C-alpha positions as CSV (number, residue, x, y, z in Angstrom):
1,M,-21.9,-107.2,-39.4
2,K,-22.1,-106.9,-35.7
3,E,-25.4,-106.2,-34.0
4,P,-25.7,-102.9,-32.0
5,A,-24.9,-103.4,-28.3
6,Q,-27.9,-103.8,-26.0
7,R,-28.4,-103.6,-22.3
8,Y,-31.1,-105.2,-20.3
9,Q,-32.8,-104.9,-16.9
10,P,-34.6,-107.8,-15.3
11,Y,-38.1,-106.7,-14.1
12,K,-40.4,-109.2,-12.4
13,N,-40.3,-112.3,-14.7
14,E,-39.3,-110.4,-17.8
15,I,-36.0,-109.1,-19.4
16,I,-36.4,-105.5,-20.6
17,K,-33.9,-104.7,-23.4
18,F,-32.6,-101.2,-24.1
19,S,-30.4,-100.0,-27.0
20,V,-27.4,-97.9,-26.1
21,E,-29.2,-94.9,-27.6
22,E,-32.3,-95.5,-25.4
23,L,-30.2,-95.8,-22.3
24,A,-28.4,-92.5,-23.2
25,E,-31.8,-90.8,-23.6
26,I,-33.1,-92.1,-20.2
27,K,-30.0,-90.8,-18.5
28,R,-30.4,-87.4,-20.1
29,V,-33.5,-86.4,-18.1
30,S,-31.8,-83.4,-16.5
31,T,-28.5,-81.6,-16.5
32,G,-27.8,-82.7,-12.9
33,Q,-27.1,-86.1,-11.5
34,L,-28.7,-87.6,-8.5
35,H,-26.7,-90.6,-7.1
36,L,-28.3,-92.9,-4.7
37,L,-25.9,-93.9,-1.9
38,G,-28.3,-96.2,0.0
39,F,-30.9,-96.5,2.7
40,K,-30.2,-96.1,6.4
41,P,-32.3,-96.4,9.6
42,L,-33.5,-93.0,10.9
43,S,-31.7,-93.7,14.2
44,C,-28.4,-93.4,12.2
45,L,-29.1,-89.7,11.5
46,K,-27.6,-87.4,14.2
47,D,-27.9,-83.7,14.5
48,Y,-24.1,-83.2,14.2
49,H,-24.1,-84.9,10.8
50,N,-25.8,-81.9,9.3
51,I,-23.1,-79.6,7.8
52,K,-25.4,-77.4,5.7
53,P,-29.2,-77.3,5.0
54,S,-30.6,-80.3,3.2
55,T,-32.0,-80.0,-0.3
56,F,-35.5,-81.5,-0.8
57,V,-35.9,-83.4,-4.1
58,F,-39.5,-83.4,-5.4
59,P,-41.1,-85.0,-8.5
60,S,-42.3,-83.2,-11.7
61,D,-44.9,-85.0,-13.8
62,K,-44.2,-82.4,-16.5
63,E,-40.7,-83.8,-17.0
64,V,-41.2,-87.4,-16.0
65,I,-44.7,-88.9,-16.2
66,G,-45.5,-90.9,-13.1
67,S,-42.7,-89.5,-11.0
68,T,-45.2,-88.1,-8.4
69,C,-46.7,-91.6,-7.9
70,V,-43.3,-93.2,-7.5
71,F,-42.1,-90.5,-5.1
72,V,-45.2,-90.8,-2.9
73,A,-44.8,-94.6,-2.8
74,L,-41.1,-94.3,-1.9
75,H,-41.9,-91.6,0.8
76,K,-44.6,-93.8,2.4
77,S,-42.3,-96.8,2.4
78,M,-39.5,-94.8,4.0
79,L,-41.9,-93.5,6.7
80,R,-43.3,-97.0,7.4
81,L,-39.9,-98.6,7.6
82,K,-38.4,-95.7,9.5
83,R,-35.6,-95.2,7.0
84,L,-34.0,-92.4,5.2
85,V,-32.5,-92.2,1.7
86,L,-28.9,-91.0,1.3
87,S,-28.0,-89.5,-2.0
88,V,-25.7,-86.9,-3.6
89,Y,-26.8,-84.4,-6.1
90,V,-24.3,-82.9,-8.5
91,R,-25.6,-79.8,-10.3
92,L,-23.0,-79.4,-13.0
93,L,-21.8,-82.3,-15.2
94,Y,-18.1,-81.4,-15.1
95,I,-17.8,-81.7,-11.3
96,P,-16.6,-85.2,-10.4
97,V,-19.1,-87.3,-8.3
98,P,-17.7,-88.6,-5.1
99,R,-17.7,-92.4,-5.0
100,Y,-18.3,-94.1,-1.6
């Protein structure tokens, strides 16, 4: 009999293993999807790039424990490095996500 498929993620000096079911549960945090496109220097952001108002994403420790701590660390790093995070948020699952 074949063993169930597993995925892994290297973290520091360890290999963290996930079952397919665990991975599906992790991805099912919310109905929307936030896709990280990358990090850019703040100097790349121009006024004319703004087509519509930005949406601010904020953490919720009620839904994901520790998300506030991670968010604060990311925000401080982005300010220190003078960078911005580029991402796309898709609210409904049936809308295709643009791939760049």
